[in-house]
C-alpha atoms as one frame of an Amber mdcrd trajectory, in Angstrom:
protein
   8.460 -18.953 -82.743   5.108 -19.686 -81.105   3.458 -18.390 -77.944   3.522
 -20.153 -74.590  -0.224 -20.819 -74.877   0.145 -22.365 -78.351   3.047 -24.526
 -77.221   1.134 -25.876 -74.218  -1.877 -26.688 -76.415   0.381 -28.665 -78.768
   1.961 -30.616 -75.914  -1.430 -31.476 -74.428  -2.455 -33.110 -77.710   0.452
 -35.536 -77.521   0.469 -36.542 -73.852  -0.447 -40.179 -73.288  -1.193 -42.040
 -70.072   0.919 -44.997 -69.080  -0.463 -48.405 -68.144  -0.899 -49.526 -64.541
   0.901 -52.112 -62.443   0.322 -53.745 -59.067   3.057 -53.174 -56.495   3.631
 -53.689 -52.794   2.159 -50.986 -50.587   5.606 -50.527 -49.038   6.955 -49.492
 -52.457   4.116 -47.130 -53.393   5.129 -43.816 -51.790   4.806 -40.978 -54.276
   3.022 -43.093 -56.878  -0.369 -42.326 -58.442  -3.046 -44.806 -57.463  -5.120
 -46.248 -60.329  -8.237 -47.389 -58.488 -10.559 -46.341 -55.733  -9.464 -47.961
 -52.490 -12.624 -49.321 -50.858 -13.199 -50.088 -47.186 -13.930 -53.808 -46.845
 -15.037 -53.370 -43.238 -16.247 -50.468 -41.082 -13.987 -48.408 -38.877 -14.090
 -48.925 -36.013 -14.879 -52.573 -36.726 -16.757 -52.814 -33.402 -17.758 -50.606
 -30.507 -14.594 -50.041 -28.496 -13.322 -48.069 -25.555 -11.858 -44.600 -26.025
 -10.347 -44.692 -22.532  -8.663 -46.948 -20.033 -11.375 -47.601 -17.477 -14.356
 -49.799 -16.745 -17.224 -50.819 -18.996 -20.462 -50.205 -17.119 -24.205 -49.899
 -17.473 -24.706 -46.138 -17.322 -27.853 -46.593 -15.204 -25.715 -48.204 -12.476
 -23.642 -45.008 -12.070 -26.492 -42.578 -11.506 -25.754 -40.220  -8.601 -22.189
 -41.477  -8.094 -19.714 -38.947  -6.727 -16.541 -38.822  -4.665 -18.630 -38.245
  -1.552 -21.122 -40.916  -2.516 -19.366 -43.561  -4.634 -21.192 -46.501  -6.159
 -19.745 -49.977  -5.667 -19.663 -52.287  -8.715 -18.327 -55.818  -8.916 -15.528
 -56.296 -11.425 -16.092 -59.623 -13.192 -13.531 -59.652 -16.015 -11.213 -57.617
 -18.215 -11.404 -56.667 -21.875  -8.215 -55.718 -23.682  -7.379 -54.808 -27.264
  -7.129 -58.133 -29.047  -8.540 -60.060 -26.082 -12.209 -59.143 -25.598 -14.294
 -60.325 -22.677 -16.914 -62.945 -23.499 -19.038 -62.203 -20.434 -22.359 -60.351
 -20.435 -22.590 -57.452 -18.026 -25.409 -57.685 -15.486 -26.785 -55.024 -13.099
 -24.205 -54.002 -10.489 -21.262 -55.353 -12.477 -18.405 -53.786 -14.399 -15.588
 -55.043 -16.586 -12.097 -53.613 -16.685 -11.752 -52.194 -20.232  -8.592 -50.877
 -21.886  -8.372 -48.319 -24.711  -9.317 -49.956 -28.019 -10.871 -52.998 -26.339
 -14.230 -54.290 -27.528 -17.143 -53.108 -25.404 -18.525 -56.121 -23.513 -22.076
 -57.249 -24.066 -24.518 -55.431 -21.773 -22.297 -52.344 -21.260 -23.334 -48.980
 -22.685 -20.630 -46.626 -21.327 -17.053 -46.530 -20.098 -15.954 -44.642 -17.027
 -12.328 -43.557 -17.066 -10.087 -45.152 -14.480  -9.318 -41.735 -12.923 -12.958
 -41.536 -11.787 -12.793 -44.875  -9.974 -10.783 -46.462  -7.213  -8.397 -47.656
  -9.935  -7.169 -50.938 -11.337  -6.498 -53.533  -8.675  -7.200 -57.109  -7.709
 -10.135 -55.982  -5.582 -13.463 -57.399  -6.633 -15.385 -54.248  -5.701 -14.679
 -51.037  -7.597 -15.627 -47.580  -6.374 -17.228 -45.488  -9.110 -16.992 -41.792
  -8.200 -18.850 -40.128 -11.096 -21.871 -40.885 -13.162 -21.512 -41.421 -16.889
 -24.048 -40.892 -19.628 -25.207 -43.429 -22.159 -22.480 -44.007 -24.796 -19.809
 -42.079 -22.887 -16.216 -42.893 -23.984 -17.359 -45.433 -26.576 -16.178 -45.329
 -30.171 -19.067 -46.654 -32.218 -18.748 -49.226 -34.971 -18.510 -47.479 -38.366
 -18.544 -43.944 -36.970 -15.438 -43.057 -39.022 -15.847 -45.248 -42.125 -18.718
 -47.427 -43.319 -18.144 -50.716 -45.083 -17.926 -49.931 -48.809 -16.882 -46.276
 -48.387 -14.156 -44.923 -50.679 -10.986 -44.471 -48.642  -8.675 -43.115 -51.357
  -9.854 -41.967 -54.765  -8.055 -42.964 -57.945  -5.535 -40.487 -59.367  -4.397
 -39.578 -55.863  -0.676 -39.271 -55.174   0.239 -41.630 -52.353   1.688 -39.893
 -49.294   2.105 -40.993 -45.697  -1.624 -40.377 -45.176  -2.703 -42.722 -47.973
  -0.093 -45.306 -46.990  -1.334 -45.481 -43.416  -5.014 -45.673 -44.413  -4.371
 -48.436 -46.967  -2.344 -50.355 -44.400  -5.046 -49.901 -41.750  -7.548 -51.564
 -44.076  -5.295 -54.457 -44.996  -4.150 -53.467 -48.465  -0.747 -55.085 -48.896
  -0.710 -54.204 -52.599  -2.091 -51.340 -54.673  -2.514 -50.724 -58.378  -0.642
 -47.637 -59.542   0.190 -45.932 -62.829   3.600 -46.930 -64.086   6.352 -44.405
 -63.633   7.565 -42.731 -66.816  10.969 -44.107 -67.734  13.119 -41.066 -68.342
  16.411 -40.411 -70.105  18.227 -37.208 -69.219  21.370 -35.939 -70.860  23.471
 -32.821 -71.213  25.724 -31.901 -74.093  28.963 -29.985 -74.133  32.670 -30.714
 -74.344  33.134 -28.190 -71.563  31.218 -30.204 -68.943  33.034 -32.133 -66.222
  31.727 -33.861 -63.102  31.765 -32.160 -59.698  34.758 -33.229 -57.670  37.180
 -33.163 -60.591  39.763 -30.487 -61.199  38.249 -27.478 -62.959  40.590 -26.746
 -65.841  40.626 -23.704 -68.073  37.455 -23.406 -70.162  35.602 -26.152 -68.297
  32.451 -25.920 -66.160  30.852 -28.362 -63.786  27.833 -30.377 -64.874  25.009
 -29.112 -62.657  21.910 -29.530 -64.833  21.799 -33.327 -64.721  21.884 -33.258
 -60.916  18.962 -30.859 -61.021  17.091 -32.902 -63.657  17.594 -36.137 -61.730
  16.174 -34.656 -58.544  13.216 -33.067 -60.335  12.349 -36.263 -62.219  12.326
 -38.169 -58.933  10.208 -35.532 -57.181   7.711 -35.449 -60.055   7.221 -39.224
 -59.921   9.330 -40.305 -62.886  12.234 -42.724 -62.904  15.594 -41.918 -64.474
  16.929 -45.018 -66.224  19.473 -43.331 -68.528  21.698 -40.393 -67.653  24.832
 -39.084 -69.320  26.887 -36.124 -70.405  27.304 -36.521 -74.170  30.042 -34.807
 -76.131  29.206 -32.395 -78.964  29.493 -35.210 -81.464  26.752 -36.492 -83.763
  27.831 -40.119 -83.517  27.857 -40.073 -79.708  24.476 -38.332 -79.619  23.015
 -40.794 -82.126  24.129 -43.751 -80.025  22.707 -42.372 -76.760  19.424 -41.126
 -78.215  18.804 -44.288 -80.227  19.017 -46.336 -77.030  16.884 -43.795 -75.158
  14.113 -43.966 -77.761  14.123 -47.751 -77.488  13.909 -47.855 -73.699  12.316
 -44.669 -72.374   8.965 -42.903 -72.377  10.415 -39.431 -72.017  13.712 -37.900
 -73.115  14.970 -34.597 -71.727  18.057 -32.800 -72.959  19.976 -29.888 -71.529
  21.707 -27.915 -74.246  22.379 -28.550 -77.903  19.047 -27.284 -79.255  19.992
 -23.678 -80.000  21.693 -22.390 -83.170  25.319 -22.873 -82.212  27.710 -24.532
 -84.631  27.884 -27.650 -82.451  24.233 -27.793 -81.383  23.467 -31.157 -82.938
  20.697 -32.458 -80.690  17.791 -31.269 -82.810  19.325 -32.672 -85.989  19.975
 -36.069 -84.396  16.414 -36.224 -83.057  15.143 -35.706 -86.616  17.564 -38.287
 -88.021  16.103 -40.830 -85.577  12.538 -40.193 -86.712  11.423 -37.800 -83.985
   8.675 -35.534 -85.306   9.260 -31.914 -84.370   6.132 -30.152 -83.099   7.858
 -26.893 -82.250  11.366 -25.601 -81.664  11.177 -22.022 -80.432   8.786 -20.506
 -77.897   8.285 -16.822 -77.162   9.498 -17.032 -73.582  12.359 -15.650 -71.540
  14.404 -17.485 -70.504  14.375 -20.581 -72.704  13.355 -19.531 -76.226  15.088
 -22.515 -77.914  12.639 -25.092 -76.507  12.217 -28.239 -78.598   9.258 -30.581
 -78.326   8.794 -33.671 -80.438   7.462 -37.208 -80.386   8.270 -40.576 -81.853
   5.415 -43.094 -81.593   4.715 -43.237 -77.851   7.834 -41.307 -76.829   7.944
 -37.638 -75.861  11.062 -35.517 -76.322  11.965 -32.194 -74.717  15.061 -30.253
 -75.670  15.764 -27.580 -73.046  18.456 -24.892 -73.260  21.746 -25.434 -71.474
  21.711 -22.288 -69.353  20.931 -23.559 -65.840  17.989 -21.280 -65.054  16.522
 -21.866 -68.523  16.733 -25.609 -67.879  15.358 -25.375 -64.345  12.397 -23.151
 -65.197  11.858 -25.066 -68.437  11.570 -28.320 -66.550   9.119 -26.954 -63.997
   6.911 -25.175 -66.529   6.955 -27.756 -69.322   8.170 -31.175 -68.210   6.893
 -31.488 -64.631   3.182 -31.273 -65.568   3.692 -33.729 -68.453   5.166 -36.367
 -66.130   2.159 -35.946 -63.858  -0.315 -36.303 -66.711   1.465 -39.401 -68.034
   0.568 -40.920 -64.666  -3.030 -39.684 -64.848  -2.446 -36.883 -62.369  -2.922
 -33.194 -63.063  -3.159 -30.287 -60.711  -3.231 -26.725 -61.995  -0.084 -25.234
 -60.425  -0.965 -21.614 -60.969  -2.320 -19.146 -58.462  -2.478 -15.355 -58.608
  -0.272 -13.219 -56.411   0.092  -9.487 -55.829   3.495  -7.979 -56.524   5.336
  -6.179 -53.745   8.211  -5.213 -56.047   8.317  -4.379 -59.781   8.558  -7.171
 -62.376  10.316  -6.367 -65.635   8.299  -7.626 -68.598   9.506  -8.434 -72.105
   7.873  -6.714 -75.069   7.520  -9.932 -77.075   8.143 -12.918 -74.794   6.413
 -14.419 -71.780   8.751 -13.702 -68.859   9.622 -16.120 -66.058  11.615 -15.366
 -62.915  12.219 -17.242 -59.706  10.701 -15.493 -56.734   9.161 -15.726 -53.310
   5.511 -15.734 -52.319   3.916 -15.430 -48.896   0.533 -14.793 -47.335  -0.475
 -11.658 -45.491  -4.004 -10.990 -44.262  -5.484 -13.498 -46.663  -3.606 -12.210
 -49.718  -0.783 -13.903 -51.605   2.088 -11.451 -51.976   5.224 -12.037 -54.019
   8.411 -10.557 -55.370  10.871 -11.650 -58.078  14.498 -12.557 -57.581  16.925
  -9.706 -58.114  19.140 -12.030 -60.164  17.590 -12.189 -63.634  20.261 -13.724
 -65.877  19.553 -17.215 -67.265  23.040 -18.254 -66.133  22.470 -17.163 -62.525
  21.641 -20.493 -60.912  21.800 -19.030 -57.407  18.545 -17.168 -58.127  16.819
 -20.473 -57.317  18.294 -20.597 -53.818  15.622 -19.767 -51.278  12.953 -19.303
 -53.963   9.585 -20.962 -53.426   7.932 -20.093 -56.742   8.288 -19.137 -60.373
   6.608 -15.881 -61.371   5.311 -15.435 -64.905   3.966 -12.493 -66.891   2.600
 -12.019 -70.393   4.482  -9.777 -72.837   3.952  -6.064 -72.441   5.491  -2.675
 -73.092   5.284  -1.593 -69.481   6.706  -3.314 -66.431   4.402  -4.625 -63.723
   4.542  -2.555 -60.575   3.771  -3.053 -56.902   0.111  -3.974 -56.485  -0.262
  -5.614 -59.914  -1.456  -9.237 -60.134   0.940 -11.868 -61.489   0.963 -15.614
 -62.179   2.576 -17.686 -59.429   3.728 -21.281 -59.867   4.441 -22.453 -56.324
   7.219 -25.036 -56.364   5.566 -28.356 -55.370   7.945 -29.031 -52.491   7.757
 -25.473 -51.118   5.266 -23.691 -48.898   3.986 -20.159 -48.873   6.183 -18.265
 -46.455
């Protein structure tokens, strides 16, 4: 049995990054971009109007007011996509819509509310003076040509999608998604929706694994409940090693009479790097590799599997795509946390902010079989081994669940 720190150091030595591929921008949500996205033109591309109004020479509006309006002759209109080609001369104005290119000779825009309004009249009353540059968005004031819009190793969200689209990127190069096989073992497992007979339980872990793989950026291509049978396990795992980058099991890696998963992994040439970790829950954690394949064997208890995935597998999937973000922050306990004398202890919990501090408390349900302890939780709390429990006011490690917010 090795420590959590030793186990993580071993895993880090065996993580590899996947190759990249070019995909349509419309298919790239959640993916990790593999290149800097560069602006090929400035933004705005040209001086344009920030308001619906009239493009004017600011000098022509000096002293204008409601009591003493200035009359300007409207000679044209400039609209987004249809700019005016005329040059503005003294005493003239051009109707100018939001986003429209500023006509030549104009140096300000007066909003329509400060004029006599849009009409077919040639003469326009200007009832306020405007300063030089007023209501004009300047070329390149947001982005210069050649600026980096999105840096490589960024996860693509709605923000990155919209920026890439705004600069004409129909395709982007991204890191390939890890191809993942997930499986659970146990003759007692049946699918939700079927009749629950004596001695049977519903398969919940694969539903959890599938969702977590998707959220982390991976892609499940094999998924099954495999009976406690060496031949069945050999068949599934042999195919998984041929076709997947990452294999994750739920159950079958402990010391039960029918826990065959570890043995079958070894039979198929998987090199075991460790099998047991000093942690609670989830001591029987298996990690191995076979060429460029990574293998995790997680316990079958639902909380052990859930926490095991988030603490061990989630960061590996990110790093396989060239993305790593330290998930840990420090919180202050508001309720006691029971430590283990020998093992690193994990519990689901809740964290929130109060006056600039991150406060947290563990779930009151501590059994590794108590799946409902995850309901409503927004974090996993973790503490090093110790002979005394942590008490209110003590600091503790907080792993905020990536899809959750501080409350």
